[in-house]
N, C-alpha and C positions, 0 to 999 in steps of 0.2 A: 960544948957547942954541938957536938955530934948528936947527943940525946935529944936536944930541942929540935933539930932538923928531922930526926926520926919521928918525933911526936907530931910535927907539922905534916910530914909525909903521911903518917898514919891517919891523921885527921882529914887530910885531903882525900885519901883513898876511901875513907868511910863516907865522906860527903858525896863522892862520885858514885859509890855503890848505892847509896840511899836515893839517888836521883832516878834510878831505874825502877820499873814497875816491880811489885811484890813477886810476880811470877818470874820475871827475869832474874831477880835476886835469888830466888829459890833455886832456879836452874843453875845459876852461877855457883851457889854453895854446893849443889850436888856435883857439878863438874869438878870443883876443887876437891871435895871429899873423896870422890871415886878415884881421882888421880893420885891423891896423897896417901890414902889408907887402904891397905890390902884387905882388911877385914870387911870393907864395903864391897870391893871388887869381887871378892870370893863369896860374898853373901853368907858369911859365917854367922852363927847366932851371936848377937851383940851382948856385951856385958850389961847388966842392969845398972842404970844410972849413967850410961855412956853419953847421954845428952849433956850432962853437966861438964864432962871432959871436952866435948866438942865446943860448947859455948865458951869455955875457958881458953881453948886453943885458937878460936876464931873470933877475936874481939871486934874485928872490922865488920862483922855481919850482925844483923838483928837477931837476938836470941829466939824470938818467936818464929822467924823464918828458918833458923837452924832446926827447931823442933818440927816445923812443917816438913822440911826435907827429910828428917829422920822418920816421921810418920809415913811419908810417901814410900821410903825405902822398905819399911817394915810391912807395908801392905802388898809389896810385890810378891807375885806367886813364887818366884825363885827363893826369896827369903823365907816365906811361910813353909815351903818344902824343906828348907834347911832346918827350921825349928822342929818340924814334924819328925825328922830323923833323930832328933835329940842330941845328946852329947854335951860337949863343953861349950861355954860362952867365952867370947874373946873381947879384949880391950882394944884401944886404938893401935897399940904396938903389936897386936896379934898374939898376945900372951893369954893363956887360959886363966880365967878368973872366976869361974863358976860353972854350973851345969844347968841345962834346961830341965825344969821340974816336970814330973809326970803330968801334972795338970796343964802346963804350958804345951807340952808335946801333944796331949790329947786335943786341946783346943786347936792347935795348928793342923792336926790330922783332919778335924772336922772342917776346917776352912779349905782344905785341899780337895775335899770331895766334890764331884761334879754336882751341879745344881739339881739334877734329877734325883740324886741320892740324898741331898740335904733335906728336901721336903718330900715326905712320903705321899704318894698319890692316894686320895681317898678311895675306899673300896667302892666298886660299882653299885653294890646294894645300898650303901649309905647315900650315894648320890641320888639313886632312884627314890629313896625314901623321902628325900628333902624336896626334890623337884616335882612339880605337878605333872600329871600324864600329858603327853603330847596331844595336841588337838589338830584337826585338819583345817588349817587356815590357808586360803589361797594366797599364793605369793605372786606379785606382779612380775612379768617377764623383764621389764625394764623400767627405768624411772619415769619415762614419758607415760607409760600405761598407768603407773601408780598415781601420776598427777591428775589424770582424767577422772 
């Protein structure tokens, strides 16, 4: 009898959760995950395939929303900086289960660069070669003068 009441309770919880907006559900999943798993709180590099473990441990939530929450976490600057430092990857129990590859580390380092360093500014000579020379066009002092 106890297992059937747990099943009914689980079904009721799942129904209640699914009645919320997708954004609210994603925020609820994030709050639960950050409260329960230190690997997320500490922004450690996550084990490859950790989304499957999360989906298995959180059956009351929509797997797509768990994946969305995980994608949001992995885009956070603090997580990207953690990847850029390299080192070990961790599972939900905070056990080391792999390492950040040099390619992943390099990609994270590029993501950490300020936007001004990501896109090199074109050389002034190249801009002058593409743009036509400036002409002396009178500019109206205000929009009323321009309308006349």
